[in-house]
C-alpha positions in Angstrom: 155.7 108.1 62.0 153.2 107.3 64.8 154.6 110.2 66.9 153.9 112.7 64.1 150.3 111.5 63.8 149.8 112.0 67.6 151.4 115.5 67.4 149.3 116.6 64.5 146.1 115.2 66.2 147.0 117.1 69.4 147.5 120.4 67.4 144.2 120.0 65.6 142.4 119.2 68.8 143.9 122.2 70.5 142.9 124.5 67.6 139.3 123.2 67.6 139.0 123.6 71.3 140.1 127.2 71.1 137.7 128.0 68.3 134.8 126.3 70.2 135.6 128.1 73.5 135.3 131.7 72.2 134.4 134.2 75.0 130.7 135.2 75.2 129.3 138.4 76.9 125.6 138.1 77.6 122.7 139.3 79.7 121.1 136.7 82.0 117.6 138.0 82.3 115.2 136.9 85.0 111.4 136.8 85.1 109.3 139.7 83.7 109.0 142.7 85.9 105.8 144.5 86.9 105.3 148.3 86.2 106.5 150.2 89.3 108.9 147.4 90.5 112.6 147.0 90.1 114.4 144.3 88.1 118.0 143.3 88.0 119.8 142.0 84.9 123.2 140.3 85.3 126.0 140.6 82.7 128.0 137.4 82.5 131.2 136.5 80.7 131.8 132.8 79.7 134.9 131.0 78.6 137.4 133.9 78.8 141.1 133.7 79.4 143.4 136.4 81.0 140.7 139.1 81.3 142.5 142.2 82.9 140.1 145.1 81.9 136.8 145.6 80.1 134.5 148.4 79.1 131.1 148.4 77.3 128.0 150.5 77.0 124.4 149.3 77.2 121.4 150.4 75.1 117.8 149.9 76.3 114.4 151.2 75.6 113.7 154.2 77.9 109.9 153.8 77.4 109.9 150.6 79.5 113.0 150.8 81.8 115.0 153.4 83.7 118.5 152.6 84.9 119.0 153.0 88.6 122.5 151.6 89.3 125.3 149.3 88.2 127.2 147.1 90.6 130.4 145.2 90.0 130.2 141.4 89.8 132.7 139.0 91.5 134.4 137.5 88.4 137.2 140.0 87.8 138.0 140.2 91.5 138.9 136.5 91.6 142.2 137.5 90.1 143.0 140.4 92.4 142.1 143.9 93.5 139.8 145.8 91.1 138.5 149.2 90.2 135.1 149.6 88.5 132.4 152.1 87.7 130.1 153.8 85.2 130.7 157.0 83.3 127.0 158.0 83.0 123.4 156.8 82.8 121.1 158.7 80.4 117.6 157.7 79.2 118.2 154.6 77.0 122.0 154.4 77.6 124.3 153.3 80.3 127.5 154.8 79.1 131.0 153.2 79.7 130.6 150.5 82.3 134.2 149.6 83.1 136.3 147.3 85.3 140.1 146.7 85.7 142.5 144.8 87.8 145.2 146.7 89.6 148.9 146.0 89.3 151.0 143.7 87.2 149.1 140.4 87.7 147.6 137.8 85.4 144.0 138.3 84.3 140.9 136.3 85.4 140.0 133.2 83.4 136.9 131.1 83.2 133.2 132.3 83.5 131.4 134.5 85.9 129.4 137.7 86.7 130.9 141.0 85.5 128.1 143.4 86.6 124.5 143.7 87.7 122.2 146.5 86.5 119.1 147.4 88.4 116.3 149.1 86.4 112.9 150.5 87.4 110.1 149.1 85.3 108.2 152.2 84.1 106.1 151.0 81.2 104.6 147.8 79.9 106.4 146.3 76.9 109.6 144.6 75.8 113.0 146.4 75.8 115.9 145.2 73.8 119.2 145.2 75.8 122.3 145.5 73.7 126.0 146.1 74.1 128.0 148.8 72.3 131.6 150.0 72.5 132.8 146.6 73.8 136.5 146.4 74.6 138.1 143.5 76.5 141.9 143.5 77.3 144.3 140.9 78.5 147.1 141.4 81.1 149.5 142.7 78.5 147.0 145.2 77.1 146.1 143.4 73.9 142.5 143.0 72.7 140.9 139.6 73.5 140.0 138.2 70.1 136.8 136.3 69.2 134.5 137.8 71.9 130.8 137.6 71.0 128.4 140.0 72.7 124.8 138.7 72.8 121.8 140.9 73.0 119.0 140.3 75.6 115.6 141.6 76.4 113.7 142.9 79.4 110.0 142.3 79.7 107.8 144.6 81.7 104.2 143.6 82.4 101.3 145.9 83.2 100.3 146.5 86.8 98.0 143.6 87.8 95.7 146.1 89.6 95.5 148.3 86.5 92.7 148.5 83.9 92.1 145.4 81.8 90.7 145.6 78.2 87.3 143.9 78.1 85.6 143.4 74.8 82.3 145.2 74.3 79.2 142.9 74.1 78.5 144.1 70.5 82.0 142.9 69.5 81.5 139.5 71.0 78.1 139.1 69.3 79.6 140.1 66.0 82.4 137.6 66.3 80.0 134.9 67.4 77.7 135.6 64.4 80.8 135.4 62.1 81.7 132.0 63.5 78.1 130.7 63.1 78.0 131.9 59.5 81.3 130.2 58.7 80.0 126.9 60.3 76.8 127.1 58.2 78.7 127.7 55.0 81.0 124.8 55.7 78.0 122.5 56.5 76.3 123.6 53.2 79.4 122.8 51.1 79.8 119.4 52.8 76.1 118.6 52.1 76.4 119.6 48.4 79.3 117.2 47.8 77.4 114.2 49.3 
């Protein structure tokens, strides 16, 4: 009877470990960029088993960022020779980023960097970065189940040498007068209660 208990415990532990270690595709964003500079965002995969090939597209806000290039990360290459590329880069869309191993070999397992994307920061603001058309395949050509694709964001700050909004003196005086009036009203209410 004791052997059955250990067997059942091992099966349950294995099942919960698989559920906990679902693969995650994500952007690792760095510090905010300045308008006119370039910024690189890495795309990482975590906790994946037998990754042979992948593809995805990336949506971003073209008011703040302009895609310059995509380079392959080192993760897939840990399992063998690879081929990678991008189908197209339009305003707001990097279409069909792909990578694949070559030949009949097992896929890559673990965590690592799939790709890096370099953008030019063209406007001050925050751009959502999101995945679309995500497909991950194992070494026998089956979909890798349970993959979660997380969105990210790119932050672009205004040029530090550019114009800065300074409140007009009349606005500051009006705000100060409002604060003084609120303080006097509060003092009067407190004095009436005493």
